[in-house]
C-alpha positions as CSV (number, residue, x, y, z in Angstrom):
1,X,120.4,163.4,110.9
2,X,123.0,163.7,113.6
3,X,126.7,164.5,113.1
4,X,128.4,161.7,111.3
5,X,125.3,159.8,110.3
6,X,122.7,159.8,107.6
7,X,119.3,158.1,107.2
8,X,118.8,155.8,104.2
9,X,116.8,153.0,102.9
10,X,117.4,150.4,100.1
11,X,115.1,151.9,97.5
12,X,116.6,155.3,98.0
13,X,120.1,153.8,97.4
14,X,118.8,152.1,94.2
15,X,117.3,155.3,92.9
16,X,120.6,157.1,93.4
17,X,122.3,155.0,90.7
18,X,122.6,155.6,86.9
19,X,124.0,152.2,85.9
20,X,126.7,153.0,83.3
21,X,126.9,151.0,80.1
22,X,129.2,153.3,78.2
23,X,132.6,151.6,77.7
24,X,133.5,151.8,74.0
25,X,134.2,148.0,73.9
26,X,130.8,147.0,75.1
27,X,129.0,144.6,72.7
28,X,125.2,144.3,72.4
29,X,125.4,141.2,74.6
30,X,127.3,143.2,77.2
31,X,124.7,145.9,77.2
32,X,121.9,143.3,77.5
33,X,123.6,141.9,80.6
34,X,123.9,145.4,82.0
35,X,120.3,146.3,81.3
36,X,119.3,143.1,83.2
37,X,121.3,144.5,86.2
38,X,119.6,147.9,85.9
39,X,116.2,146.1,85.8
40,X,116.9,143.6,88.5
41,X,118.1,146.3,91.0
42,X,115.5,148.8,89.9
43,X,118.0,151.7,89.6
44,X,117.2,155.2,88.5
45,X,118.4,154.9,84.9
46,X,120.5,152.8,82.5
47,X,123.0,155.2,81.0
48,X,123.6,154.1,77.3
49,X,125.2,155.2,74.1
50,X,122.6,156.6,71.6
51,X,122.5,153.6,69.3
52,X,121.5,151.5,72.3
53,X,118.4,153.5,73.1
54,X,115.9,151.1,71.3
55,X,117.5,148.1,73.0
56,X,117.3,149.8,76.4
57,X,113.7,150.9,75.9
58,X,112.8,147.3,74.9
59,X,114.6,145.7,77.9
60,X,113.4,148.2,80.5
61,X,109.7,148.2,79.3
62,X,107.3,147.7,82.2
63,X,109.8,149.0,84.8
64,X,110.4,152.5,86.2
65,X,114.1,152.4,85.2
66,X,114.5,155.2,82.8
67,X,116.7,155.3,79.6
68,X,119.5,157.9,79.9
69,X,121.5,158.4,76.7
70,X,124.7,160.5,76.5
71,X,125.4,163.1,73.8
72,X,128.6,164.7,72.7
73,X,130.2,161.9,74.7
74,X,132.9,161.8,76.0
75,X,134.7,164.8,74.8
76,X,132.0,167.3,73.9
77,X,133.6,168.4,70.7
78,X,130.7,168.2,68.2
79,X,129.2,171.4,66.9
80,X,126.3,172.9,68.8
81,X,124.0,172.0,65.8
82,X,125.0,168.4,65.9
83,X,124.6,168.2,69.7
84,X,121.2,169.7,69.5
85,X,120.2,167.2,66.8
86,X,121.7,164.3,68.7
87,X,119.8,165.3,71.9
88,X,116.5,165.8,70.1
89,X,116.9,162.4,68.4
90,X,117.8,160.8,71.7
91,X,114.6,162.1,73.3
92,X,112.5,161.2,70.4
93,X,113.9,157.6,70.5
94,X,112.9,157.3,74.2
95,X,115.6,159.0,76.3
96,X,114.1,160.5,79.5
97,X,117.3,161.9,80.9
98,X,120.1,163.2,78.7
99,X,123.7,163.5,79.8
100,X,125.6,166.0,77.7
101,X,129.3,167.0,77.7
102,X,130.1,170.7,77.5
103,X,132.6,172.1,75.0
104,X,135.6,171.9,77.3
105,X,138.0,173.9,75.1
106,X,135.5,176.8,74.9
107,X,135.2,176.8,78.7
108,X,138.9,176.8,79.2
109,X,139.3,179.6,76.7
110,X,136.7,181.7,78.5
111,X,134.2,181.8,75.6
112,X,131.3,181.7,78.0
113,X,128.8,183.0,75.6
114,X,129.4,180.0,73.4
115,X,129.2,177.6,76.3
116,X,126.1,179.1,77.7
117,X,124.3,179.3,74.3
118,X,125.1,175.6,73.6
119,X,123.8,174.5,77.0
120,X,120.7,176.6,76.5
121,X,119.9,175.2,73.1
122,X,120.4,171.6,74.2
123,X,118.4,172.1,77.4
124,X,115.5,173.6,75.4
125,X,115.6,170.7,72.9
126,X,115.6,168.2,75.8
127,X,112.9,169.8,77.9
128,X,110.7,170.5,74.9
129,X,110.7,166.7,74.4
130,X,109.6,166.0,78.0
131,X,113.1,164.9,79.2
132,X,115.6,166.5,81.6
133,X,119.3,167.4,81.0
134,X,122.4,166.7,83.0
135,X,125.4,168.8,82.1
136,X,128.8,167.2,82.4
137,X,131.6,169.6,83.2
138,X,134.6,167.1,83.1
139,X,136.1,168.6,86.3
140,X,139.5,167.0,85.9
141,X,140.3,169.4,83.1
142,X,139.0,172.5,84.9
143,X,140.0,174.9,87.7
144,X,137.6,176.0,90.4
145,X,136.8,179.2,88.6
146,X,135.6,177.3,85.6
147,X,133.5,175.0,87.7
148,X,131.9,178.0,89.5
149,X,131.1,179.7,86.2
150,X,129.6,176.6,84.7
151,X,127.4,176.2,87.9
152,X,126.3,179.8,87.5
153,X,125.4,179.3,83.8
154,X,123.4,176.1,84.6
155,X,121.6,177.8,87.5
156,X,120.6,180.6,85.2
157,X,119.4,178.2,82.6
158,X,117.5,176.1,85.2
159,X,119.3,172.9,84.1
160,X,118.1,169.8,86.1
161,X,121.5,168.3,87.0
162,X,125.1,169.3,87.0
163,X,127.5,166.4,86.7
164,X,131.2,166.1,87.6
165,X,132.7,163.8,84.9
166,X,132.3,161.4,82.0
167,X,134.6,158.8,83.6
168,X,136.8,159.1,80.5
169,X,138.4,162.5,81.1
170,X,141.9,161.1,81.4
171,X,144.7,163.7,82.1
172,X,148.3,163.1,81.4
173,X,150.3,162.7,84.6
174,X,153.9,163.7,85.2
175,X,155.1,160.1,84.6
176,X,153.5,160.1,81.2
177,X,150.6,157.9,82.2
178,X,146.9,158.9,81.9
179,X,144.5,158.9,84.9
180,X,141.8,160.9,86.4
181,X,140.1,161.7,89.7
182,X,136.5,162.0,88.6
183,X,134.2,163.2,91.4
184,X,136.0,164.7,94.3
185,X,134.7,165.9,97.6
186,X,136.0,169.5,97.2
187,X,134.4,169.7,93.7
188,X,131.1,168.3,94.9
189,X,130.9,170.9,97.7
190,X,131.8,173.6,95.2
191,X,129.0,172.5,92.8
192,X,126.5,172.3,95.6
193,X,127.4,175.8,96.8
194,X,127.1,177.4,93.3
195,X,124.2,175.3,91.9
196,X,121.9,175.2,94.9
197,X,118.8,174.6,92.8
198,X,120.2,171.9,90.5
199,X,120.6,168.3,91.5
200,X,124.2,166.9,91.5
201,X,125.5,163.8,89.8
202,X,128.8,162.4,90.9
203,X,130.5,160.2,88.3
204,X,133.9,158.6,88.3
205,X,135.2,156.7,91.3
206,X,132.1,156.2,93.4
207,X,132.7,152.4,93.8
208,X,131.5,151.4,97.2
209,X,128.4,151.7,99.4
210,X,130.4,153.9,101.8
211,X,131.3,156.2,98.9
212,X,127.7,156.4,97.8
213,X,126.5,157.2,101.3
214,X,129.2,159.8,101.9
215,X,128.4,161.7,98.7
216,X,124.7,161.6,99.6
217,X,125.7,163.5,102.8
218,X,127.2,166.2,100.6
219,X,123.9,166.7,98.7
220,X,124.5,164.4,95.7
221,X,121.3,162.9,94.4
222,X,122.6,160.6,91.7
223,X,125.8,158.8,90.9
224,X,127.1,157.1,87.7
225,X,128.3,153.6,88.5
226,X,129.5,150.3,87.1
227,X,129.8,148.8,90.6
228,X,126.0,148.7,91.1
229,X,125.9,145.0,92.1
230,X,128.7,145.4,94.7
231,X,127.2,148.6,96.2
232,X,123.6,147.2,96.5
233,X,124.6,143.7,97.7
234,X,126.7,145.4,100.4
235,X,123.7,147.4,101.4
236,X,121.7,144.1,101.8
237,X,124.5,142.5,103.8
238,X,124.4,145.5,106.2
239,X,120.7,145.0,106.7
240,X,119.6,148.1,104.8
241,X,116.1,147.4,103.7
242,X,112.9,149.2,103.0
243,X,112.7,150.7,106.5
244,X,114.8,153.8,106.9
245,X,117.9,153.3,109.1
246,X,120.6,155.5,110.4
247,X,124.1,154.7,109.1
248,X,127.5,156.1,110.0
249,X,129.4,158.1,107.4
250,X,132.8,156.9,106.4
251,X,134.9,159.7,104.9
252,X,136.7,158.8,101.8
253,X,140.5,158.5,101.7
254,X,142.2,161.6,100.5
255,X,139.0,163.6,100.8
256,X,137.9,162.5,97.3
257,X,141.2,162.0,95.5
258,X,139.8,159.0,93.7
259,X,141.1,157.2,90.7
260,X,139.8,154.4,88.5
261,X,137.3,153.9,85.7
262,X,133.7,155.0,85.8
């Protein structure tokens, strides 16, 4: 890879994507349509709410698209016992990758023993069932020192993935409105630096092919996206196929100060 470019192919781009089906208003019919997208584009996983695991498993049978349930989602406030039960049940039901939300208040309060013990228990429950864990930090609520500490905890516990955001971590702005940045370039670089062995999932705001390719250049190996069709159809339009090609990086406006829904 030379400066300002990266080598990619179409399948690699598809397998970067966890297609997100998590909005609270989604009906079963909405989820069925989303699972068809996940299947048709052969993405890495379909990210679903726990009660949709059986439906996702049924619709994705015969493909290599995995079922990725979320637990403690989106605010991470259930007790550790409940989160462990939810994670175990999700794996038993067919979840192969589990995205969990940390206890954000405990992290902000510096109760790192609690945070670490919770992640450890959930990771053990998930890996004992043959699945892997992604730990969602919800970076919009955190300072750099919190992100670094969470990375260190996840590294020590050998968690498979660290993840930036749920896509629903809205922060009250000075004008009284709620918004969020989601994955940002500085945070992705920070997470890569302090979790060198873990894979990184960027969620919240990765909406275009250029965004996806740019975060790949930072070491991100997975994104959460609702814009799957737009991203992958743009790749086809640009002639990205099964042969690996070199593409030019397009830095994101504001160095990752992104807003918008996951």
